[in-house]
C-alpha positions in Angstrom: 0.3 0.4 0.0 1.3 3.8 -0.8 2.2 5.4 1.7 0.6 9.4 1.8 2.9 11.7 0.4 4.2 13.8 2.6 5.6 10.5 4.7 8.7 10.3 2.9 8.9 14.1 3.9 8.0 13.8 7.7 10.0 16.6 9.3 11.7 16.0 12.9 9.0 19.2 14.2 6.2 16.8 13.1 6.5 14.0 15.2 6.0 14.7 18.6 3.1 17.3 18.2 2.6 20.3 20.8 2.6 20.1 24.3 3.2 16.5 24.2 6.2 14.2 23.4 5.9 11.2 22.0 6.5 8.1 23.7 6.8 4.9 22.1 6.0 1.5 24.4 7.8 -1.6 23.8 8.6 -4.4 26.2 10.3 -7.2 24.7 12.3 -7.9 21.3 13.1 -11.4 20.3 12.0 -14.4 18.5 8.7 -15.5 19.3 6.4 -17.8 18.2 3.4 -17.3 20.6 2.6 -13.7 22.1 -0.9 -14.0 22.7 -0.4 -10.5 25.0 1.3 -8.7 21.8 4.4 -8.0 23.8 7.4 -9.1 21.4 8.4 -7.6 18.7 10.7 -9.6 16.5 15.2 -8.1 16.5 14.2 -7.4 12.5 11.1 -5.5 12.7 12.4 -3.7 15.7 15.1 -2.8 13.6 13.4 -1.4 10.8 11.2 0.3 13.3 14.5 1.8 14.5 15.3 3.0 10.8 12.3 4.0 10.2 12.9 6.7 13.0 16.8 7.3 12.0 15.9 7.7 7.8 13.5 10.9 8.8 15.9 12.6 10.6 14.6 11.6 14.6 16.0 10.2 16.9 15.0 7.6 19.8 15.9 9.0 23.2 15.4 8.1 26.7 12.6 10.2 28.8 14.5 12.2 30.9 16.0 13.5 27.6 13.1 13.9 25.9 11.7 16.2 28.6 14.5 17.9 29.3 15.1 19.1 25.8 11.9 20.6 25.7 12.0 22.0 28.7 14.9 24.1 26.7 12.9 24.8 23.8 14.5 21.8 21.6 13.7 18.2 21.4 11.5 18.4 18.5 13.5 15.7 16.6 13.3 13.1 19.7 11.3 10.2 20.2 10.9 8.6 23.3 11.4 5.0 23.7 10.7 2.9 26.8 11.2 -0.6 27.2 8.6 -1.9 30.2 9.4 -5.4 32.4 12.9 -5.6 32.0 13.2 -8.1 29.8 16.6 -10.0 29.1 16.1 -9.9 25.6 16.6 -5.8 25.9 20.3 -6.9 26.3 20.7 -8.9 23.5 18.2 -7.7 20.9 17.6 -4.0 21.1 20.3 -2.7 22.8 22.6 -3.4 20.0 20.5 -1.4 17.4 19.9 1.1 19.8 23.8 1.9 20.1 24.6 1.1 16.0 21.9 4.2 15.5 23.4 6.4 18.4 19.9 5.9 20.0 19.0 5.6 23.8 16.0 4.4 25.5 14.2 4.3 29.2 13.8 0.4 30.4 11.2 0.4 33.4 12.3 -2.5 35.7 10.8 -4.6 38.1 12.8 -4.3 41.4 11.2 -6.9 43.4 11.2 -9.3 40.3 15.1 -9.1 39.9 16.1 -12.5 37.8 12.7 -13.6 37.6 10.2 -14.0 34.9 7.1 -12.8 33.8 4.6 -14.7 36.0 2.0 -11.9 35.8 1.2 -13.4 32.0 -0.2 -16.5 32.7 -0.9 -17.6 29.0 2.4 -15.8 27.3 5.6 -18.2 26.8 8.2 -17.1 30.0 10.2 -14.9 29.4 13.0 -14.0 31.8 14.0 -10.4 33.7 16.9 -9.0 33.8 18.8 -9.9 37.5 20.6 -7.4 39.3 24.4 -7.5 37.5 22.6 -7.0 33.7 20.2 -3.9 35.2 23.9 -2.6 36.2 25.4 -3.4 33.1 22.5 -1.7 30.8 22.5 1.4 33.0 26.4 1.5 32.5 25.6 1.1 28.3 23.7 4.6 28.7 20.4 3.2 29.0 18.3 4.9 31.4 16.9 2.9 34.3 13.4 3.7 35.4 11.1 1.9 38.2 8.1 -0.4 37.4 6.8 -1.1 40.8 8.3 -4.6 42.8 5.9 -6.9 41.8 4.2 -5.3 38.4 0.6 -4.9 40.6 -1.9 -2.6 39.4 -1.2 0.5 42.0 -5.0 1.5 42.5 -5.9 -1.8 43.7 -3.1 -1.9 46.0 -3.4 1.1 48.2 -1.4 -0.6 51.3 1.5 -1.5 49.5 1.8 1.9 47.3 5.0 3.3 49.7 6.7 0.6 48.7 5.9 0.1 44.9 6.7 3.2 44.5 9.6 4.0 46.9 11.3 1.1 47.8 11.6 -0.1 44.2 13.6 3.0 43.6 15.9 2.6 46.6 16.4 -0.9 45.2 17.2 0.2 41.4 19.2 3.1 42.6 21.2 0.7 44.8 21.8 -1.5 42.1 22.4 0.7 39.4 24.3 4.0 41.2 22.7 5.9 39.3 19.6 8.6 39.9 16.4 7.1 39.1 14.1 10.1 38.0 11.3 8.0 36.2 8.2 5.6 37.1 6.0 3.7 35.0 2.7 2.2 36.0 2.1 -1.5 35.4 -1.0 -1.9 33.1 -1.2 2.0 32.5 -3.5 1.5 35.5 -3.2 5.3 37.8 -5.6 7.5 39.7 -5.1 10.2 41.9 -3.0 8.6 44.7 -0.7 6.6 42.8 0.2 10.2 41.2 0.3 12.0 44.4 2.4 8.8 45.8 4.6 9.2 42.9 5.6 12.9 43.4 5.6 12.8 46.8 8.8 10.1 46.3 10.6 12.7 44.1 10.4 10.9 40.7 10.6 14.0 38.1 8.2 12.3 35.5 6.6 9.2 35.3 4.6 7.2 32.2 1.0 6.1 31.8 -0.2 4.5 28.7 -3.5 6.0 27.5 -4.7 9.5 27.9 -6.5 10.7 31.4 -7.5 13.0 33.6 -4.4 12.5 35.1 -2.3 12.8 32.3 0.9 14.9 32.4 4.2 15.2 33.7 3.3 12.4 36.3 1.6 10.4 33.8 2.7 10.7 30.4 0.7 9.0 27.4 2.3 6.3 25.2 2.3 4.9 21.7 1.8 1.1 21.7 4.0 0.0 19.0 3.8 -4.0 18.0 5.2 -7.0 15.4 2.5 -5.3 13.2 3.6 -1.8 13.3 5.5 -1.4 9.9 6.2 1.9 7.9 2.8 2.8 7.2 1.5 2.0 10.3 4.5 4.0 12.2 3.8 7.3 10.0 -0.4 6.8 10.8 0.5 6.8 15.1 2.9 9.4 14.7 0.2 11.3 12.6 -2.4 10.6 14.6 -0.3 11.5 18.2 0.4 15.0 16.3 -3.2 15.7 15.5 -4.2 15.0 19.0 -2.1 17.0 21.0 -2.5 19.8 18.6 -6.3 19.7 18.8 -6.1 19.4 22.4 -3.2 22.3 22.4 -5.6 24.7 20.7 -8.7 23.9 22.7 -7.2 25.0 25.7 -5.7 28.2 24.2 -9.4 28.7 23.5 -10.4 27.9 27.0 -7.7 30.4 28.5 -9.0 33.0 25.9 -12.9 32.9 26.7 -14.4 35.2 29.2 -15.3 33.2 32.6 -19.2 32.7 32.2 -21.1 34.0 34.9 -22.5 31.9 37.6 -26.3 32.3 38.2 
């Protein structure tokens, strides 16, 4: 199927969109025959997706880098790359591609399951998680490490565990890497007021969710899912959708600020 005429000329400023950076959400990168949860991208497809960005003058980057650049009035050519759960396959298959292209990324690690596996996916193939040594190696290789909690649970369903899931997980990962852990990622994208407040109180600079919500902002950044089916045309469509969505929201918010207050009564 032919791409739109402008697809090949997509400018760096054309992807992130006004007011909200574009952040791609990955999980696992490895050869895989069974993937009922659609969390796996093959190494060949992943490299194709990364090269699609590079051909358009875009660079994949860690979330903290994207946010810092945008705060400085730059960063329009950056696309955030995130990898949830901290699978060992990141080091084998994704990291070499990122290094070849000069990209970085953020890996959100489950601090209480280091060296374990994805037991929360009962129907999926068992995928090993990075142990402490591999997390340290990945961090030393220039990849940002963020927290994905302690156990991979929905935070709104575990209010008594919020402190540990958010705060203790960060302490563990900072001890493992010897580096700051500035970002948090809500497991399953499940977020509520209490979770956002806990993340802020713990001192995280930002947090990633999945979908836009009433909590959307620096501590609940929406992300774009990227899977095995996402070839060039679908990547283009997701980039355009992101831009149009946030351009519309930006105009709507600006119009609301300009409108006179409606009298009450």
